C-alpha positions in Angstrom: -131.7 -104.7 176.1 -135.2 -106.2 176.3 -136.3 -107.6 179.4 -137.4 -110.9 177.7 -136.8 -112.7 174.5 -139.6 -114.8 172.9 -138.4 -117.3 170.3 -140.9 -118.8 167.9 -139.9 -121.5 165.3 -142.1 -121.1 162.2 -143.0 -123.7 159.7 -146.0 -124.5 157.7 -147.9 -122.2 159.9 -149.5 -119.4 157.8 -153.2 -120.4 159.0 -152.2 -119.6 162.8 -149.1 -117.5 162.6 -151.1 -114.2 162.5 -153.0 -115.0 165.7 -149.9 -116.0 167.4 -148.1 -112.6 166.5 -151.0 -110.7 167.3 -151.0 -112.1 171.0 -147.5 -110.7 171.4 -148.3 -107.6 170.2 -151.5 -107.2 172.7 -149.2 -108.1 175.7 -149.7 -105.5 178.6 -146.1 -105.8 179.2 -144.2 -104.3 176.5 -140.4 -104.4 177.0 -139.9 -107.5 174.8 -138.4 -108.7 171.6 -139.6 -111.6 169.5 -137.4 -113.7 167.5 -139.1 -115.4 164.5 -137.1 -118.3 163.1 -138.6 -118.9 159.4 -137.3 -122.7 159.0 -137.5 -122.9 155.3 -141.3 -122.8 155.3 -143.0 -123.9 152.3 -145.9 -121.5 152.8 -146.6 -117.9 153.2 -145.4 -118.0 156.7 -142.1 -116.2 155.9 -144.1 -113.2 154.3 -146.1 -113.0 157.3 -142.9 -112.9 159.6 -141.4 -110.1 157.3 -144.9 -108.0 157.5 -144.5 -108.1 161.4 -141.3 -106.9 161.3 -141.8 -104.1 159.1 -144.7 -103.0 161.4 -142.9 -103.4 164.9 -139.3 -103.4 165.3 -139.6 -105.5 168.5 -140.0 -108.4 165.9 -136.7 -110.0 164.2 -136.8 -112.6 161.9 -134.1 -115.3 160.6 -135.0 -117.0 157.4 -133.1 -120.1 157.3 -132.8 -123.5 155.1 -135.0 -126.1 157.0 -133.1 -127.4 159.6 -136.1 -128.9 162.1 -137.9 -127.1 165.1 -134.8 -127.8 167.5 -132.1 -126.1 165.3 -134.6 -123.2 164.8 -135.3 -123.0 168.5 -131.4 -123.0 169.1 -130.7 -120.4 166.3 -133.4 -118.1 168.0 -131.7 -118.3 171.3 -128.4 -117.6 170.1 -129.7 -114.5 168.8 -131.8 -113.5 172.0 -130.4 -110.4 174.3 -133.1 -110.7 176.9 -132.6 -111.2 180.5 -135.1 -113.8 180.5 -136.1 -116.2 177.6 -139.5 -117.8 176.8 -140.8 -119.7 173.8 -144.1 -119.7 171.8 -145.1 -122.4 168.9 -146.5 -120.8 165.9 -149.9 -122.1 166.3 -150.4 -121.1 169.8 -150.9 -117.9 171.5 -150.4 -116.2 174.8 -153.0 -114.6 176.9 -152.5 -110.8 176.9 -151.3 -110.8 180.7 -148.9 -113.5 180.2 -145.5 -111.7 180.3 -146.7 -109.2 182.8 -147.9 -111.9 185.1 -145.1 -114.1 184.8 -142.3 -111.4 185.1 -144.0 -110.1 188.4 -144.4 -113.7 189.6 -140.5 -114.0 189.2 -139.7 -110.5 190.7 -141.8 -111.6 193.9 -140.3 -115.1 193.9 -136.8 -114.9 192.6 -135.8 -118.5 194.0 -139.1 -120.3 192.1 -139.1 -121.8 188.8 -142.2 -120.0 187.1 -144.3 -122.2 185.4 -147.8 -121.2 183.8 -150.7 -123.4 183.2 -152.3 -123.7 179.5 -155.6 -124.6 177.8 -156.5 -126.0 174.3 -159.9 -123.5 174.8 -158.9 -120.1 173.9 -161.9 -118.6 176.2 -160.3 -120.0 179.3 -157.2 -117.9 179.3 -156.7 -115.6 182.2 -158.4 -112.3 181.7 -156.2 -110.3 183.9 -152.9 -110.7 185.8 -153.1 -113.9 187.8 -151.4 -115.1 190.8 -149.0 -118.1 191.1 -148.9 -120.8 193.7 -145.8 -122.0 195.2 -145.6 -126.2 194.8 -142.8 -127.8 196.5 -140.1 -129.8 194.5 -141.1 -133.2 196.1 -144.5 -132.7 193.9 -142.6 -132.8 190.7 -143.7 -136.2 189.9 -147.3 -134.7 190.2 -146.6 -132.0 187.9 -144.8 -134.2 185.6 -148.1 -136.3 185.4 -150.2 -133.2 184.8 -147.9 -132.5 181.6 -146.9 -129.1 183.4 -143.1 -130.0 183.0 -143.2 -131.4 179.5 -143.2 -128.2 177.4 -140.5 -125.3 176.9 -143.5 -122.8 176.1 -144.8 -122.6 179.6 -141.7 -121.8 181.8 -139.8 -118.6 182.2 -135.9 -119.3 181.7 -133.1 -117.3 182.7 -131.2 -116.7 179.5 -127.7 -116.5 181.2 -128.3 -119.8 183.0 -129.3 -121.4 179.5 -126.1 -120.4 178.4 -124.0 -121.2 181.1 -124.9 -124.7 181.4 -125.1 -125.0 177.3 -128.4 -125.9 177.4 -129.9 -126.7 174.0 -132.8 -128.3 172.2 -131.4 -131.6 170.5 -131.8 -131.8 166.8 -132.9 -135.4 165.5 -135.0 -135.8 168.7 -138.7 -135.6 167.7 -140.4 -136.8 170.9 -139.0 -135.7 174.3 -136.9 -132.6 173.4 -138.8 -130.2 175.3 -139.2 -132.3 178.4 -135.4 -132.5 178.3 -134.9 -129.0 177.9 -137.3 -128.1 180.8 -136.1 -130.8 183.4 -132.4 -130.2 182.8 -133.3 -126.6 183.5 -135.1 -127.4 186.8 -132.3 -129.5 187.8 -129.6 -126.9 187.4 -132.3 -124.3 188.5 -132.9 -126.1 191.9 -129.2 -126.6 192.6 -128.8 -123.0 192.4 -132.1 -122.2 194.3 -132.4 -125.1 196.8 -135.0 -123.3 198.6 -137.0 -122.5 195.8 -140.3 -124.1 194.4 -142.2 -124.6 191.3 -144.5 -121.3 190.9 -147.6 -122.5 188.9 -150.3 -119.8 187.5 -153.6 -120.1 189.1 -155.4 -119.7 185.5 -154.3 -120.6 182.0 -151.9 -118.0 180.4 -151.0 -120.0 177.4 -153.3 -121.2 174.3 -152.3 -124.6 173.0 -153.8 -125.1 169.7 -155.0 -128.7 169.5 -156.6 -129.2 166.3 -153.3 -128.5 163.9 -153.0 -131.6 161.8 -149.4 -130.3 160.8 -148.1 -130.5 164.3 -145.7 -133.3 165.6 -148.5 -134.3 167.8 -150.3 -135.4 164.7 -147.6 -137.3 163.1 -146.3 -140.3 164.6 -143.1 -141.3 163.3 -140.8 -144.4 163.2 -138.5 -142.8 165.6 -141.4 -142.5 168.6 -140.2 -145.6 170.6 -136.6 -144.8 170.2 -137.0 -141.3 171.3 -139.3 -142.0 174.1 -136.9 -144.7 175.7 -133.9 -142.3 175.5 -136.3 -139.8 177.1 -137.4 -142.4 179.8 -133.7 -143.0 180.9 -133.5 -139.4 181.5 -136.9 -139.3 183.3 -135.8 -142.0 185.7 -132.6 -140.2 186.5 -134.4 -137.0 187.4 -136.8 -138.7 189.6 -134.1 -140.9 191.4 -131.4 -138.5 191.7 -133.0 -134.9 191.6 -136.4 -134.8 193.0 -137.4 -136.8 196.2 -140.8 -137.4 195.2 -143.0 -140.0 197.5 -142.8 -143.5 196.5 -146.7 -143.5 195.5 -146.1 -140.6 193.0 -143.0 -143.0 191.6 -145.4 -145.6 191.1 -147.7 -143.4 189.0 -144.8 -142.1 186.9 -143.7 -145.6 186.3 -147.0 -146.7 185.4 -147.2 -143.7 182.7 -143.6 -144.4 181.2 -144.9 -148.2 180.9 -147.8 -147.0 179.1 -145.9 -144.8 176.8 -143.3 -147.3 175.7 -146.1 -149.7 175.2 -147.5 -147.1 173.1 -144.4 -146.7 171.2 -144.1 -150.6 170.6 -147.5 -150.4 169.1 -146.0 -148.1 166.5 -143.2 -150.3 166.0 -145.3 -153.3 165.2 -147.4 -151.3 162.5 -144.1 -150.8 160.6 -142.8 -153.6 158.0 -140.6 -155.4 159.9 -142.1 -154.0 163.2 -142.1 -157.0 165.2 -137.9 -157.2 165.0 -137.7 -153.5 165.8 -140.0 -154.0 168.8 -138.3 -156.7 170.2 -134.6 -154.6 169.7 -136.5 -151.8 171.8 -137.9 -154.3 174.6 -134.1 -155.4 174.9 -133.0 -151.7 175.5 -131.3 -151.3 178.8 -133.9 -148.5 179.5 -136.6 -150.7 178.9 -135.3 -153.3 181.1 -134.3 -150.9 183.8 -137.9 -149.4 183.6 -139.6 -152.8 184.0 -137.3 -153.8 186.9 -137.9 -150.7 188.7 -141.4 -151.1 188.4 -141.6 -154.7 189.5 -139.2 -153.6 192.6 -142.3 -150.9 193.6 -144.8 -153.4 192.9 -146.5 -151.3 190.2 -149.9 -152.6 188.7 -149.9 -151.8 185.1 -151.4 -154.3 182.1 -148.5 -153.6 180.3 -145.8 -154.6 183.0 -146.2 -158.4 182.5 -146.2 -158.4 178.7 -143.1 -156.3 178.5 -141.4 -158.3 181.3 
């Protein structure tokens, strides 16, 4: 059984995929498996997967009809055999020291949830094994605002816990699926490890490709506001019930959420019949809950008054 399983959903990535897979092959920690899930990719990505599988038995590929990124990740997790689980997007890359660093940190700090920093500048990645700083859970709001809690690909998960709580990515959710997976895991992790902290790498270990025009980030879709409202309800629950963050941090989280929903409303308004859709989303119970919470805490946001 490998120590760690890395799941990579693959779709339309032939330009970036070799760099991604080479970064895994170059890891200083060798006891891993990589499950590549070729999600009906229309380009040469599937053939690239096959080539790496033939060259290195630690790579495994699943070829499937297109089901979307969430289903691809879930199918990869189902196939995983490791003690730990990590994710990697097909256009991104690991520092050579990522696996060695995060596994050593987890061994040193077994109560902590391991999180690693990332950068969109490849030359900024750690050039040696790095240390991890412990950050109390009451600072979860700050970590959220710094985007460290947004992604599934910058955390180390216990595979047995993921399966025990039946945690999965949610097909049909374009925006916020990563945040949901990460925060739900954190919710359960800290219930099991109440003395634990977030352990965050002191240097970036993950390269995030910001120039891929085929990525979800570049493809605003009509579901944007709907998905963000769904996520906002969960974010409010996490910070009201699971993480006792200071009131000032809660204000900042609420201001961020107001800005995000306002951006979603602008996407609504740009569509045919968008005004009616925007009104529907403004009348959503989560939108009303957000506005009422922001008003109660005296948040200042240019978006609060028009939304109210």
